[in-house]
C-alpha positions as CSV (number, residue, x, y, z in Angstrom):
1,X,-22.0,6.4,24.5
2,X,-18.1,6.5,24.1
3,X,-19.1,3.2,22.1
4,X,-21.0,4.5,19.7
5,X,-18.8,7.5,18.6
6,X,-16.1,4.8,17.8
7,X,-18.7,2.7,16.2
8,X,-19.7,5.7,13.8
9,X,-15.9,6.2,13.2
10,X,-15.8,2.6,12.2
11,X,-18.6,2.7,9.9
12,X,-17.2,5.7,8.5
13,X,-14.3,3.9,7.7
14,X,-15.5,0.8,6.4
15,X,-17.6,2.9,4.0
16,X,-14.1,3.9,2.3
17,X,-12.9,1.7,-0.6
18,X,-10.4,-0.4,1.6
19,X,-12.9,-1.4,3.9
20,X,-12.9,-1.5,7.8
21,X,-15.1,-4.4,8.8
22,X,-16.8,-5.1,11.9
23,X,-15.8,-8.3,13.8
24,X,-18.0,-10.0,16.7
25,X,-15.6,-9.3,19.5
26,X,-15.8,-5.7,18.4
27,X,-12.1,-6.0,17.9
28,X,-12.1,-3.0,15.4
29,X,-13.5,-0.9,18.3
30,X,-10.8,-1.6,20.6
31,X,-8.3,-0.5,18.0
32,X,-9.5,2.4,17.3
33,X,-9.8,3.3,21.1
34,X,-6.1,2.7,21.1
35,X,-5.6,5.4,18.5
36,X,-8.4,8.0,18.9
37,X,-9.7,9.5,22.1
38,X,-13.5,9.9,22.4
39,X,-13.3,13.6,21.3
40,X,-10.8,12.5,18.5
41,X,-13.2,10.4,17.0
42,X,-16.1,12.9,17.1
43,X,-13.9,15.1,14.8
44,X,-12.6,12.4,12.5
45,X,-16.1,11.6,11.9
46,X,-16.2,15.3,10.5
47,X,-13.6,14.5,8.0
48,X,-14.4,14.1,4.2
49,X,-12.1,11.3,2.6
50,X,-11.0,13.8,-0.4
51,X,-8.4,17.1,0.1
52,X,-9.9,20.1,2.1
53,X,-8.1,23.3,3.3
54,X,-8.8,24.6,6.8
55,X,-10.6,27.4,5.5
56,X,-13.0,25.4,3.4
57,X,-13.4,22.9,6.2
58,X,-14.0,25.7,9.0
59,X,-16.7,27.2,6.4
60,X,-18.4,23.8,5.8
61,X,-18.5,23.5,9.9
62,X,-19.1,26.9,10.8
63,X,-15.7,27.0,13.0
64,X,-13.5,29.5,13.6
65,X,-10.4,28.8,11.2
66,X,-7.5,29.2,13.5
67,X,-9.1,26.6,16.1
68,X,-10.1,24.1,13.4
69,X,-6.7,24.0,12.0
70,X,-4.9,23.5,15.4
71,X,-7.2,20.7,16.1
72,X,-6.2,19.1,12.5
73,X,-2.6,19.6,12.9
74,X,-2.9,17.7,16.4
75,X,-4.8,14.9,15.0
76,X,-2.1,14.7,12.1
77,X,0.5,14.2,14.5
78,X,-0.8,11.6,16.1
79,X,-1.6,9.5,12.9
80,X,-5.0,10.0,13.2
81,X,-5.9,12.1,9.9
82,X,-4.1,12.8,6.6
83,X,-2.4,16.2,6.5
84,X,-0.6,16.8,3.2
85,X,0.3,19.7,0.5
86,X,-2.3,19.6,-2.6
87,X,-2.0,22.0,-5.6
88,X,0.4,24.0,-3.3
89,X,-2.1,24.1,0.1
90,X,-2.2,22.3,3.1
91,X,-4.8,19.9,2.8
92,X,-6.5,17.3,5.7
93,X,-8.5,14.6,4.8
94,X,-10.2,11.4,6.5
95,X,-7.7,8.6,5.2
96,X,-8.3,4.7,5.2
97,X,-7.2,2.9,8.1
98,X,-4.8,0.6,5.7
99,X,-2.9,1.9,3.9
100,X,-3.4,5.0,6.3
101,X,-4.1,5.1,10.0
102,X,-2.5,2.2,10.7
103,X,1.1,2.9,8.9
104,X,0.9,6.2,10.6
105,X,1.0,4.4,14.2
106,X,4.6,3.7,13.7
107,X,6.1,5.9,16.6
108,X,3.5,4.6,19.0
109,X,2.6,1.1,18.5
110,X,3.3,-1.1,21.2
111,X,2.6,-4.7,22.3
112,X,-1.5,-4.0,23.1
113,X,-2.0,-2.3,19.4
114,X,0.0,-5.3,17.8
115,X,-1.6,-7.9,19.6
116,X,-5.2,-6.5,18.3
117,X,-3.8,-5.9,14.9
118,X,-2.8,-9.5,14.5
119,X,-6.4,-10.6,15.8
120,X,-7.8,-8.3,13.4
121,X,-6.0,-9.6,10.6
122,X,-8.0,-12.1,9.1
123,X,-10.9,-9.7,9.2
124,X,-9.3,-6.9,7.7
125,X,-7.8,-9.0,5.2
126,X,-11.3,-10.3,3.1
127,X,-11.9,-6.8,3.2
128,X,-8.8,-5.4,1.8
129,X,-8.1,-8.5,-0.4
130,X,-11.5,-9.6,-1.3
131,X,-13.3,-7.1,-3.7
132,X,-11.9,-6.1,-7.1
133,X,-9.9,-4.6,-8.6
134,X,-7.0,-5.4,-6.4
135,X,-5.6,-3.4,-3.4
136,X,-2.0,-3.5,-4.4
137,X,0.4,-4.8,-7.2
138,X,3.7,-5.9,-7.6
139,X,6.5,-3.9,-9.6
140,X,9.0,-5.7,-11.0
141,X,12.9,-5.0,-10.3
142,X,13.9,-3.0,-13.2
143,X,16.7,-4.6,-13.8
144,X,15.1,-7.9,-14.9
145,X,12.4,-5.9,-17.6
146,X,13.2,-6.0,-21.1
147,X,13.2,-2.2,-22.2
148,X,12.7,-3.5,-26.0
149,X,9.0,-4.4,-24.6
150,X,5.9,-2.3,-23.9
151,X,5.9,-1.3,-20.2
152,X,3.0,-0.2,-17.9
153,X,4.0,2.7,-15.8
154,X,2.8,0.3,-12.8
155,X,5.2,-2.0,-13.9
156,X,8.4,0.6,-14.1
157,X,9.3,1.8,-11.1
158,X,11.8,4.4,-12.3
159,X,8.9,6.1,-14.9
160,X,6.5,5.8,-11.8
161,X,8.9,8.4,-9.6
162,X,10.5,10.2,-12.3
163,X,7.5,13.2,-11.8
164,X,8.1,13.1,-8.2
165,X,9.7,16.2,-6.3
166,X,9.3,15.1,-2.7
167,X,10.8,11.7,-1.0
168,X,10.5,10.0,2.4
169,X,11.4,7.0,3.9
170,X,10.3,5.4,7.0
171,X,10.4,2.1,8.8
172,X,8.2,-0.7,7.8
173,X,5.5,-0.9,10.4
174,X,4.9,-4.8,9.7
175,X,8.5,-5.2,10.8
176,X,8.0,-3.1,13.8
177,X,5.1,-4.9,14.5
178,X,6.8,-8.0,14.7
179,X,9.4,-6.9,16.2
180,X,6.8,-5.6,19.3
181,X,5.6,-9.0,19.4
182,X,9.0,-10.5,19.7
183,X,9.5,-11.7,16.4
184,X,12.3,-9.4,15.0
185,X,12.8,-9.5,11.3
186,X,16.5,-10.0,9.7
187,X,15.7,-7.4,7.1
188,X,16.4,-3.6,6.8
189,X,13.4,-1.6,8.9
190,X,13.4,1.6,7.0
191,X,12.2,1.0,3.7
192,X,8.8,2.5,3.1
193,X,8.9,5.1,0.6
194,X,6.3,7.9,0.2
195,X,6.5,10.4,-2.5
196,X,4.6,13.3,-4.3
197,X,4.6,15.6,-7.2
198,X,4.2,18.6,-4.8
199,X,7.6,20.5,-4.1
200,X,8.6,20.2,-0.4
201,X,5.2,17.8,0.8
202,X,7.2,16.2,3.4
203,X,8.7,19.5,5.1
204,X,6.0,20.2,7.4
205,X,3.4,18.7,10.0
206,X,4.1,15.4,11.6
207,X,7.6,13.8,11.4
208,X,7.2,10.2,10.5
209,X,10.4,8.9,8.5
210,X,13.1,11.4,7.1
211,X,13.0,13.3,3.7
212,X,15.8,12.1,1.1
213,X,16.8,13.0,-1.9
214,X,16.2,11.5,-5.0
215,X,19.5,9.6,-5.3
216,X,18.9,8.4,-2.2
217,X,15.8,6.7,-3.3
218,X,17.1,5.0,-6.1
219,X,20.4,3.8,-3.6
220,X,17.3,2.5,-1.2
221,X,15.8,0.7,-4.1
222,X,18.6,-1.0,-5.3
223,X,19.6,-2.1,-1.8
224,X,16.3,-3.5,-0.9
225,X,16.2,-5.4,-4.3
226,X,19.6,-6.8,-3.0
227,X,18.1,-7.9,-0.1
228,X,15.0,-10.0,-2.2
229,X,12.5,-7.6,-1.1
230,X,9.4,-7.2,-3.1
231,X,8.2,-3.7,-4.7
232,X,4.7,-3.0,-4.0
233,X,2.5,-0.3,-4.4
234,X,-1.3,0.9,-5.3
235,X,-3.0,-0.7,-8.0
236,X,-3.6,2.1,-10.4
237,X,-1.7,3.4,-13.3
238,X,-1.2,7.4,-12.5
239,X,-0.6,9.2,-9.1
240,X,1.3,6.9,-7.1
241,X,2.4,7.9,-3.6
242,X,4.2,5.0,-2.1
243,X,6.0,1.9,-2.4
244,X,6.4,-0.6,-0.3
245,X,9.6,-3.1,0.1
246,X,8.2,-6.0,1.2
247,X,9.3,-8.9,2.9
248,X,7.5,-12.4,2.8
249,X,7.8,-13.1,6.9
250,X,6.2,-9.9,8.1
251,X,4.3,-7.7,5.4
252,X,1.0,-7.2,5.1
253,X,0.6,-7.2,1.4
254,X,2.3,-10.8,0.8
255,X,0.5,-12.0,3.5
256,X,-2.7,-11.1,1.9
257,X,-1.6,-13.7,-0.9
258,X,0.4,-16.5,1.4
259,X,-1.3,-16.4,4.5
260,X,-4.8,-15.1,3.9
261,X,-5.1,-16.3,0.1
262,X,-7.2,-13.5,-0.7
263,X,-7.7,-12.8,-4.5
264,X,-7.4,-9.3,-4.8
265,X,-5.1,-8.5,-2.0
266,X,-1.8,-8.1,-4.2
267,X,-1.9,-8.7,-7.8
268,X,0.9,-10.1,-9.6
269,X,3.0,-7.9,-12.1
270,X,2.5,-8.9,-16.3
271,X,5.9,-10.8,-16.0
272,X,6.2,-14.0,-15.3
273,X,10.2,-15.9,-14.1
274,X,11.5,-18.8,-16.6
275,X,14.5,-21.1,-15.9
276,X,16.7,-22.1,-18.6
277,X,17.4,-25.9,-17.9
278,X,20.7,-25.9,-19.8
279,X,22.0,-22.9,-18.0
280,X,20.8,-23.9,-14.7
281,X,23.2,-25.0,-12.0
282,X,20.4,-26.5,-9.9
283,X,22.3,-24.3,-6.5
284,X,18.9,-23.7,-5.0
285,X,19.4,-20.1,-4.5
286,X,16.3,-18.8,-6.3
287,X,13.6,-21.2,-4.4
288,X,15.4,-21.4,-1.1
289,X,16.8,-17.6,-0.6
290,X,15.1,-15.2,-3.0
291,X,11.2,-16.4,-4.1
292,X,8.8,-15.0,-1.5
293,X,5.8,-17.4,-2.7
294,X,7.2,-20.8,-3.1
295,X,6.9,-20.4,-7.0
296,X,10.2,-22.4,-7.9
297,X,10.8,-25.5,-7.4
298,X,13.7,-28.6,-8.2
299,X,13.3,-30.6,-11.1
300,X,15.1,-33.8,-12.1
301,X,17.8,-32.4,-13.4
302,X,17.3,-28.0,-12.8
303,X,14.8,-25.8,-11.1
304,X,11.4,-24.7,-12.6
305,X,9.2,-22.0,-12.2
306,X,5.3,-22.0,-11.5
307,X,3.8,-19.9,-13.7
308,X,0.6,-19.8,-11.6
309,X,2.3,-18.7,-8.5
310,X,4.6,-16.5,-9.7
311,X,4.4,-13.1,-8.7
312,X,6.8,-11.7,-11.0
313,X,8.8,-9.7,-8.8
314,X,12.2,-10.6,-10.3
315,X,13.9,-10.9,-7.4
316,X,15.1,-14.5,-8.3
317,X,16.6,-13.3,-11.2
318,X,19.4,-10.9,-10.1
319,X,21.1,-13.2,-8.1
320,X,20.9,-16.1,-10.1
321,X,25.0,-17.1,-10.2
322,X,24.6,-18.2,-13.9
323,X,21.9,-16.2,-15.2
324,X,19.5,-18.5,-15.7
325,X,16.6,-16.9,-14.9
326,X,15.0,-14.4,-16.9
327,X,11.7,-12.2,-16.6
328,X,9.5,-12.4,-19.5
329,X,5.9,-10.6,-20.4
330,X,2.9,-13.1,-19.3
331,X,0.6,-14.0,-22.5
332,X,-1.8,-11.4,-23.5
333,X,-4.7,-13.3,-21.7
334,X,-3.0,-13.4,-18.6
335,X,-2.0,-9.7,-18.1
336,X,-3.8,-7.2,-16.3
337,X,-4.5,-3.3,-16.8
338,X,-5.1,-1.6,-13.4
339,X,-7.6,1.4,-13.0
340,X,-6.1,4.6,-14.2
341,X,-6.1,6.7,-11.0
342,X,-7.3,6.5,-7.5
343,X,-10.8,7.7,-8.1
344,X,-11.4,5.1,-11.0
345,X,-10.1,2.6,-8.4
346,X,-12.2,3.6,-5.6
347,X,-15.2,3.8,-7.9
348,X,-14.6,0.3,-8.9
349,X,-13.7,-0.9,-5.5
350,X,-17.1,0.6,-4.2
351,X,-19.0,-0.7,-7.3
352,X,-17.8,-4.4,-6.3
353,X,-18.3,-3.8,-2.4
354,X,-21.8,-2.2,-3.3
355,X,-23.4,-1.7,-6.7
356,X,-26.0,0.9,-5.7
357,X,-23.4,3.2,-4.3
358,X,-20.7,2.5,-7.1
359,X,-23.2,2.9,-9.6
360,X,-23.8,6.4,-8.6
361,X,-20.0,7.3,-7.8
362,X,-19.5,5.8,-11.5
363,X,-22.4,8.1,-13.2
364,X,-20.9,11.2,-11.3
365,X,-17.5,10.5,-12.2
366,X,-18.7,10.2,-16.1
367,X,-20.7,13.4,-15.8
368,X,-17.6,15.5,-13.9
369,X,-15.5,14.0,-16.9
370,X,-18.3,15.2,-19.7
371,X,-18.6,18.4,-18.1
372,X,-14.6,19.1,-18.4
373,X,-14.2,17.9,-21.8
């Protein structure tokens, strides 16, 4: 009977756009057992994947609101469900396994969970990086982008953050996992940034990381760029909520691209690096110390970029001692435009995973938009 509730929760998580695939060995069930008690799993399957207040949920489930809120806050504290401020009200929702539940296990991850995640990674990678549209997107270093060019919001980190009113930084779960496994990373641990347009969004509830100011955010981003970390975020235009600053040795988004070779794991930016042969000192810093995807190689007299491999992150540009590397817009035919927001992104992902369900959701979205004018 215990197995049944974990299977039910796994199925519900797999129905989300990100996916949570089953395995012959049942690795996904063992992961859920590590994170959820059977009772918590029974409650998790009652949640919707969109924001609900405790009052609304209490009416839906016909339960006392105070008791339900206490249960939900406890689950949020354990990183099992999402709890956040939405339109000024405290709301709760079932969140995807990645990005979501797993990242929230940062205070609790141990060797057993880390080993289970490494065993599950190839299966999860196919779910995360298989269906279009892509899960995450590279955001180029702002200093490398020509401000005279037309820049999408998803290619402009400062623009992405300008409407945010609340910021939180936490340790990187990927580096933490590798540390637990005995493979410590040389990069800064505290680099995962969450943000919200809601005032005081991170002031209540479970403590994961620490609240920081806008000024500290900008300092953090500059420090990450100096380290050669790659900015990544969800692959939609509006309503962003996080920026991961990823290293190629540990971080899941980069591993989706380099290790698991999933086509829609990490979408490159609309920019590409190029090297001026006349100005190149052939020092090799770009290839040996900066490029995360082996997109730069030595030529006869200078280094050169492999455009098909370049993800357009720009971390090679800012440390070139001769200024020979530039980032320019890709040809029009090679550019990608992400979905407008998480709702459109979710509908597209579900359609690619299950055309019938996706068609129903897309039809509802069209009706809802027409109703709202």
